[in-house]
C-alpha positions as semicolon CSV with decimal commas, in nm:
position;residue;x (nm);y (nm);z (nm)
1;X;6,451;-3,693;-4,842
2;X;6,210;-3,978;-4,773
3;X;6,229;-3,911;-4,399
4;X;6,147;-3,545;-4,450
5;X;5,847;-3,634;-4,667
6;X;5,721;-3,880;-4,407
7;X;5,755;-3,618;-4,131
8;X;5,570;-3,363;-4,344
9;X;5,283;-3,600;-4,423
10;X;5,265;-3,710;-4,061
11;X;5,251;-3,349;-3,944
12;X;4,980;-3,261;-4,195
13;X;4,776;-3,564;-4,092
14;X;4,803;-3,482;-3,722
15;X;4,702;-3,122;-3,802
16;X;4,391;-3,231;-3,989
17;X;4,191;-3,328;-3,677
18;X;4,205;-3,696;-3,783
19;X;3,920;-3,817;-3,561
20;X;3,649;-3,581;-3,689
21;X;3,787;-3,611;-4,045
22;X;3,746;-3,988;-4,045
23;X;3,407;-3,979;-3,869
24;X;3,258;-3,728;-4,115
25;X;3,399;-3,923;-4,411
26;X;3,262;-4,253;-4,280
27;X;2,923;-4,096;-4,209
28;X;2,901;-3,955;-4,563
29;X;2,984;-4,296;-4,709
30;X;2,740;-4,475;-4,477
31;X;2,456;-4,239;-4,566
32;X;2,528;-4,284;-4,937
33;X;2,533;-4,665;-4,906
34;X;2,209;-4,659;-4,705
35;X;2,055;-4,437;-4,976
36;X;2,133;-4,696;-5,244
37;X;2,416;-4,507;-5,416
38;X;2,637;-4,729;-5,633
39;X;2,973;-4,838;-5,496
40;X;3,175;-4,637;-5,746
41;X;2,992;-4,316;-5,664
42;X;3,018;-4,389;-5,290
43;X;3,395;-4,420;-5,329
44;X;3,417;-4,088;-5,513
45;X;3,200;-3,916;-5,252
46;X;3,407;-4,056;-4,965
47;X;3,731;-3,943;-5,129
48;X;3,589;-3,595;-5,197
49;X;3,458;-3,553;-4,842
50;X;3,786;-3,684;-4,698
51;X;3,988;-3,429;-4,898
52;X;3,749;-3,151;-4,804
53;X;3,773;-3,236;-4,434
54;X;4,153;-3,242;-4,457
55;X;4,144;-2,888;-4,598
56;X;3,917;-2,772;-4,317
57;X;4,119;-2,934;-4,039
58;X;4,464;-2,827;-4,158
59;X;4,349;-2,470;-4,227
60;X;4,205;-2,451;-3,877
61;X;4,539;-2,540;-3,719
62;X;4,729;-2,307;-3,953
63;X;4,506;-2,016;-3,854
64;X;4,525;-2,108;-3,485
65;X;4,902;-2,164;-3,471
66;X;4,979;-1,848;-3,270
67;X;4,695;-1,914;-3,024
68;X;4,804;-2,277;-2,983
69;X;5,160;-2,164;-2,906
70;X;5,028;-1,915;-2,650
71;X;4,855;-2,190;-2,449
72;X;5,133;-2,445;-2,494
73;X;4,951;-2,695;-2,716
74;X;5,217;-2,964;-2,760
75;X;4,976;-3,179;-2,962
76;X;4,964;-2,931;-3,250
77;X;5,238;-2,996;-3,511
78;X;5,226;-2,645;-3,660
79;X;5,244;-2,471;-3,322
80;X;5,531;-2,700;-3,219
81;X;5,724;-2,629;-3,538
82;X;5,706;-2,987;-3,669
83;X;5,577;-2,844;-3,996
84;X;5,575;-2,486;-4,123
85;X;5,268;-2,269;-4,170
86;X;5,363;-2,243;-4,539
87;X;5,360;-2,624;-4,577
88;X;5,024;-2,635;-4,400
89;X;4,872;-2,386;-4,641
90;X;5,011;-2,572;-4,943
91;X;4,857;-2,892;-4,808
92;X;4,530;-2,713;-4,742
93;X;4,510;-2,572;-5,096
94;X;4,597;-2,909;-5,248
95;X;4,324;-3,086;-5,052
96;X;4,068;-2,817;-5,133
97;X;4,135;-2,853;-5,507
98;X;4,123;-3,233;-5,475
99;X;3,788;-3,216;-5,297
100;X;3,633;-3,013;-5,579
101;X;3,791;-3,221;-5,856
102;X;3,665;-3,544;-5,698
103;X;3,317;-3,395;-5,651
104;X;3,280;-3,285;-6,014
105;X;3,217;-3,632;-6,169
106;X;2,922;-3,678;-5,932
107;X;2,733;-3,389;-6,089
108;X;2,693;-3,014;-6,069
109;X;2,449;-3,038;-5,777
110;X;2,689;-3,237;-5,562
111;X;2,982;-3,016;-5,660
112;X;2,798;-2,697;-5,560
113;X;2,662;-2,853;-5,240
114;X;3,004;-2,980;-5,134
115;X;3,165;-2,645;-5,217
116;X;2,902;-2,474;-5,000
117;X;2,962;-2,728;-4,722
118;X;3,337;-2,659;-4,725
119;X;3,292;-2,281;-4,754
120;X;3,068;-2,286;-4,449
121;X;3,327;-2,480;-4,250
122;X;3,599;-2,241;-4,362
123;X;3,389;-1,943;-4,249
124;X;3,406;-2,087;-3,898
125;X;3,785;-2,112;-3,916
126;X;3,820;-1,763;-4,063
127;X;3,646;-1,580;-3,781
128;X;3,293;-1,689;-3,696
129;X;3,432;-1,922;-3,427
130;X;3,507;-1,615;-3,214
131;X;3,157;-1,465;-3,235
132;X;2,811;-1,549;-3,105
133;X;2,731;-1,664;-3,461
134;X;2,976;-1,953;-3,427
135;X;2,699;-2,211;-3,442
136;X;2,575;-2,103;-3,788
137;X;2,837;-2,291;-3,994
138;X;2,753;-2,610;-3,803
139;X;2,380;-2,564;-3,857
140;X;2,426;-2,502;-4,229
141;X;2,697;-2,760;-4,304
142;X;2,540;-3,047;-4,112
143;X;2,191;-2,951;-4,226
144;X;2,318;-2,985;-4,582
145;X;2,522;-3,296;-4,502
146;X;2,253;-3,566;-4,568
147;X;2,203;-3,412;-4,912
148;X;2,561;-3,496;-5,007
149;X;2,452;-3,861;-5,007
150;X;2,132;-3,807;-5,205
151;X;2,295;-3,568;-5,453
152;X;2,567;-3,827;-5,520
153;X;2,307;-4,068;-5,657
154;X;2,258;-4,129;-6,028
155;X;1,928;-3,940;-5,995
156;X;2,031;-3,657;-5,761
157;X;1,793;-3,477;-5,529
158;X;1,810;-3,292;-5,200
159;X;1,732;-3,474;-4,877
160;X;1,389;-3,432;-4,715
161;X;1,329;-3,141;-4,472
162;X;1,334;-3,375;-4,171
163;X;1,684;-3,489;-4,269
164;X;1,797;-3,124;-4,287
165;X;1,656;-3,071;-3,937
166;X;1,823;-3,384;-3,800
167;X;2,155;-3,290;-3,958
168;X;2,137;-2,935;-3,821
169;X;2,053;-3,072;-3,475
170;X;2,355;-3,303;-3,494
171;X;2,577;-3,012;-3,599
172;X;2,450;-2,792;-3,317
173;X;2,515;-3,065;-3,061
174;X;2,866;-3,125;-3,193
175;X;2,952;-2,755;-3,181
176;X;2,807;-2,694;-2,836
177;X;2,989;-3,000;-2,704
178;X;3,319;-2,999;-2,894
179;X;3,453;-2,689;-2,721
180;X;3,371;-2,797;-2,364
181;X;3,718;-2,936;-2,283
182;X;3,890;-2,623;-2,421
183;X;3,678;-2,339;-2,281
184;X;3,953;-2,203;-2,057
185;X;4,227;-2,217;-2,322
186;X;3,996;-2,053;-2,577
187;X;3,908;-1,774;-2,334
188;X;4,278;-1,699;-2,278
189;X;4,331;-1,649;-2,652
190;X;4,023;-1,440;-2,726
191;X;3,791;-1,707;-2,867
192;X;3,438;-1,633;-2,751
193;X;3,196;-1,828;-2,963
194;X;2,839;-1,905;-2,864
195;X;2,929;-2,195;-2,627
196;X;3,183;-1,974;-2,448
197;X;2,919;-1,706;-2,397
198;X;2,663;-1,957;-2,274
199;X;2,903;-2,142;-2,047
200;X;2,975;-2,513;-2,024
201;X;2,664;-2,626;-1,839
202;X;2,414;-2,433;-2,050
203;X;2,592;-2,544;-2,368
204;X;2,572;-2,909;-2,260
205;X;2,201;-2,871;-2,173
206;X;2,128;-2,713;-2,513
207;X;2,325;-2,987;-2,687
208;X;2,122;-3,254;-2,507
209;X;1,801;-3,083;-2,618
210;X;1,916;-3,061;-2,980
211;X;1,998;-3,432;-3,005
212;X;1,650;-3,514;-2,872
213;X;1,504;-3,285;-3,139
214;X;1,716;-3,452;-3,406
215;X;1,620;-3,799;-3,287
216;X;1,251;-3,711;-3,299
217;X;1,294;-3,576;-3,654
218;X;1,458;-3,900;-3,770
219;X;1,196;-4,112;-3,593
220;X;0,886;-3,938;-3,726
221;X;1,014;-3,767;-4,041
222;X;1,007;-4,069;-4,275
223;X;0,645;-4,140;-4,172
224;X;0,533;-3,778;-4,215
225;X;0,474;-3,750;-3,843
226;X;0,275;-4,072;-3,795
227;X;0,365;-4,220;-3,456
228;X;0,195;-4,550;-3,537
229;X;0,390;-4,605;-3,859
230;X;0,736;-4,534;-3,713
231;X;0,931;-4,865;-3,701
232;X;1,030;-5,018;-3,369
233;X;1,401;-4,981;-3,445
234;X;1,354;-4,605;-3,487
235;X;1,193;-4,584;-3,143
236;X;1,476;-4,791;-2,995
237;X;1,735;-4,549;-3,134
238;X;1,530;-4,256;-3,009
239;X;1,504;-4,414;-2,666
240;X;1,882;-4,441;-2,641
241;X;1,926;-4,080;-2,752
242;X;1,675;-3,958;-2,493
243;X;1,828;-4,173;-2,219
244;X;2,179;-4,035;-2,275
245;X;2,043;-3,681;-2,300
246;X;1,852;-3,719;-1,973
247;X;2,165;-3,849;-1,797
248;X;2,352;-3,548;-1,936
249;X;2,094;-3,308;-1,799
250;X;2,114;-3,483;-1,463
251;X;2,493;-3,441;-1,461
252;X;2,450;-3,071;-1,541
253;X;2,215;-3,029;-1,244
254;X;2,466;-3,212;-1,028
255;X;2,729;-2,955;-1,120
256;X;2,945;-3,169;-1,350
257;X;3,117;-3,005;-1,646
258;X;3,399;-3,040;-1,897
259;X;3,501;-3,377;-2,039
260;X;3,230;-3,582;-1,863
261;X;2,955;-3,384;-2,033
262;X;3,156;-3,380;-2,355
263;X;3,167;-3,761;-2,367
264;X;2,799;-3,801;-2,281
265;X;2,670;-3,560;-2,544
266;X;2,910;-3,698;-2,803
267;X;2,769;-4,045;-2,730
268;X;2,416;-3,916;-2,788
269;X;2,531;-3,745;-3,108
270;X;2,687;-4,066;-3,239
271;X;2,367;-4,258;-3,167
272;X;2,174;-3,989;-3,357
273;X;2,416;-4,024;-3,648
274;X;2,364;-4,402;-3,645
275;X;1,987;-4,351;-3,644
276;X;2,021;-4,117;-3,942
277;X;2,218;-4,383;-4,130
278;X;1,959;-4,647;-4,041
279;X;1,694;-4,423;-4,199
280;X;1,909;-4,359;-4,506
281;X;1,668;-4,525;-4,746
282;X;1,408;-4,262;-4,657
283;X;1,630;-3,954;-4,680
284;X;1,446;-3,812;-4,981
285;X;1,095;-3,872;-4,857
């Protein structure tokens, strides 16, 4: 009995896209801490975001089980039969309810914003991923993402417009980059989102441009566009983002594709996320 429970939990965890789940959860907590949110509320927010991301990740694998079997994905527990689709959906529903229950004590604004964030991510899983509109859930969810931190505060408010822009730029870069290693497998199973239609090299170039846009928003946004007032650390972060993006564009021109570009743009995206956290105290202004 215990062994079966352990195998079930292990399968659900491996189906949840653990890496992105942990990164998004950590980023939400880091933004909240940087915004001055109390430790108790940060803990609740992190738990709520973690549960929400589990529901998104597990539902994605449950919906994709047939496609994953078709391309021989041995790393997918549902496709391999390690756990059943029914168990996956029970886990998904449980985590979705937990995410909303944990969000409620933080206020109506945070509850509604988190529900919208999850619904947007689910819309991707439920069909938008196979259309040219596939980028929209990423633009909306990550644009809203900085506001999860500011709405979790004792005096809740939405993040400033520049933070929305930076978040949306981060989301666009992640979407355009995340599919690069799987373009061929996706094409075989009928998934033709925006990056598939653009192709790997154009997607990587667009992703590089979006992280530069996001970095500029985080650098100049808190100072209302004043170059002179932007702190040195902000320019240092921006310089790293631009440097990685320029290297990416050079690799595209040289004909490189796939995982090399994936790693480069992901590096730029992580630096942008770190810059956003470093500016957390200014998210509402």
